[in-house]
N, C-alpha and C positions, 0 to 999 in steps of 0.2 A: 433581492438583497441578502440571499443565504452565504456569498462570499463576502458580503461587507465586513468591515472592520468593526465599525458598531454592533454586530450580532454575536461578537464576543460576551461572555458571560461574564458578571463581575467574579464571580469565585472562580473561574476559570484564571483571572488576571491575577487574583490574590493568590491561588495554587502556584503558579509560575514565578510569581515575585518571592513565594516562600523557598521554590528549590532553586532559585538561584542564589538566595540567601544563605541555605546550607551547603551546596558546589561551590560557591567563590572562593571559599575560607575567610577568616578574617587574619590579616597581617597586624603583628606585634612588633614593638622593637623600643629599646631602652633609650631614652631620649631627656636630653636637658629641656625642660620646657619654659619657656619665657612669656608671660601674660601681662599686659600692658593696657591702661583704659585711662583715659583725659578725666579728670578733675572738674566735675561742673560742668559738664560739657552741654548740657541741656538748660543750664541756666544763663549761656554764654550765648547759644544759641537765640535766648529769647531776647537778649539785647540786641544783638548785631549778627545775624546769619552770615552776611557775605565777610566779615572780618573772623568769625569763628571759624569758617571752612578754609580761608586762606592761611590761619595759624595751623590748622589741624593738618594741611598738606604740606608746610614748613617743617612743623613737627615730626611727619610721617619721613620725609628725606632724611632726617637725621637717624632715625629708627634705619630706615634701609641701608644708610650706607654703614652705620655702626654693625649692623646684624650682620652683612655681607662681609665685611671688613676680616670680622671674626670667625667665619665659617659658618652661620646660622642662614636660617633660610625662615622667611614668614609663610608659613602656612594658613593660617585664617583671619580675616579681617572683616569685621562687623561694625558697622559705623564710627565710633571714635576709638574703637578698641583693635589689637593684634592680637596673634598667638603664632610666635616663632619658635624653632626647633633650631638645637647646637648637639653637635657629637661630642662636644666638652662642656665639661661644667666648669673647668676655668676660664674659657672662652666666653660662656655664656653671663657669667660674673662679670667679667671686665667688659663686655657691651653693654652691660645694665647701668653700669657705674658711668661710663663713656655717656652713654645715652642720657642720664640726669645732669651731669654735668653740663651738658651741652647746651639742653633745656635752660637748665638754672642761666647759664652765661647769655644765651641769645635773646635777641628782641622780640617780640611778638609772633612769641610761641605758646602753647599750652601745656600748663603742669600736667603731668602722669603721675600714676603710681604704676609699681611693677613687682610682680612676684614671680621665684622662680622656683623650681621641684624638679628635681630626678627621680624619672620613674618609668613605668612601663605604659606606653600608649598604643592606641587602636589606629592602624591608617588605613584612612577610607579615600583613597586616590590621593589629590595633595593635601586634604585636611588630615588632622589629628583628631581623636577623640578619646572617652575616658577618665577614670579617675584622676592619672596622674596631671591631664588638662585640668581637670575641674580643682584640683586642689592648687595648683599654680595659679589660676582665677581667684580663689579665696583668699589665698595669701596678698594677691594683687590689692583686692578689695580692703584689708585690713590696715594696707601701708598708709602711712601719712603722705600728703602732697611732696612730690620730689624725692621721696624715699623707696627703700628695697628690702622686700620681707622675703626669705628663703626657706627651705625646708632643712630638718637637719641632714637628710641624704645629700644635699648640696654642700653645707658646710664639712662633713666628711671628707668630700673630695677636695675642697676648694680651699681648707684651710690654711695658712703657712704658704699658699702658693701667690698670693697677691699681694699689692699693697693695700689691704682693706681688711678692718678685722670682724668680727660676727658677735653679736651680742645677744644672749639668747635669752629671749622676753618670756620662757615660761610654758606650757602647752595649754592649748586652746582646744574647743572644738567648733572646726568650720561648719556652716551650715550645710544640710542634706548628708554630714559624715556622721560615722558611729562613734568613731575612736577618736581621741584627743590626738593633737598633732604639736608636736615641737616647732616653737617659732624663733626665728632668728632676725634681727635688723643688720643688713649690711652697715659697717662704720667707714666711711670713707669723706675725704675732703668735699664739700658740696651735697653732701647725700643727706638727706632728713632722716631721723628716726626719732621715737617716743623713749621716755624714760624707762617705761612700762609696761606691761600686757595689760594692766587694767582698762586703759583706755583705748586700746587697740579690737579684744575679743572678749566675749563672755567665756570664763573657764567652768566646765564642768564639776560641778560637786562631785568629790569622790566620795563612797560610804565608807565611813569607819569601821572598827572591829564593833564598836557600840551599836551604831545604825542597823547593822546585820542582825546583832543580836535581838534587838528590840524588835525588827520586824520578823522574828522567827517566834518571838516569844508573842504576838500580836495574834499570830496564826494558832500559836497553842493555845491561847486563851478562849479563842472561837471555837476550835473544836470543842475544847472542856466545856463550853457553854452550850451547845450543841448536844454533846453527849448527856450532858446533866439534866436538862429540859425535860427530857421522858422520864428519868427516874425520878424527878421533883413529884411530876404529874401523878406518877403510880401511886408513889408514897399518901400523896393527899388522896387519892381515891379509896386506897386501902384504907384509912383512918386506923384509928388505935395507937397513934403514937407513933413515933421512928423506926422503921421495919427494914430489911434487907438494901432496898434501894437508897435510903439515908447514908447506909456504909457506902455503896458506890460513889454516891455526890462526896461524901468526904475523903475518899479514896482518889477522885479525881482532884479535889480543892488542894489537897497535900501536895501532890503531884505537880501543881501549876504554881503553889507557893516555893517548892523546890525549885523548880525552874527561874522563878524569879531572884533566887537568892544567889543563881549562880550567873545572873547578868555581869558583865564587865562594866568597871567603872566608868562615866561618861567623862 
């Protein structure tokens, strides 16, 4: 059994995998990513699996035709969703609009949400990975049924070059992202769009100058309290009325008072 493949130690396999990961390199490219997902697919499957799967197949045919017609490529598919890439931002938006119009006008098709983002992606075989893909997926999740949400990067490249407009809904903080993202809804005939961001995604509260100052003042009070307690204790132990520790406590209190006076108005 010395030469048996089963004699390979797990640590050797992990070491080999790590070496391959380091030496193979990571390919990146700038692409327009389209993320799409069927609306309430699980609920439809619970009611009628056969009809839902057939409707999904018909809907995917529309996606495949429109994406290929506009020079795109379907990269990832999972269940009722898909990820596609386009070399052109304008063609990607045009494909998304034509897909939603066809799904809305057709019969026995599934409704979809679509998100578009222009960003850097990692190429892993035929699959696409990275924050660029994740953001397109988050935009898709926020979009209404039959709607298309895009990022600012898409708007900057496509604005004025299509028979469609872009309505800024405002900044939002997508799930698992640390920075806010400007979300835009595509406005075109046959495309659903919400009136505002409030019904779309939560917005992170941006701290004001007053909030920052109050937070710093709270830390100052805490430090002052920690510094003053030992002085008060020493003064009590010494007895005989206030002594030099009391002067220190008074100085600390005056310093805190002056910082409080300088707080900005709310």
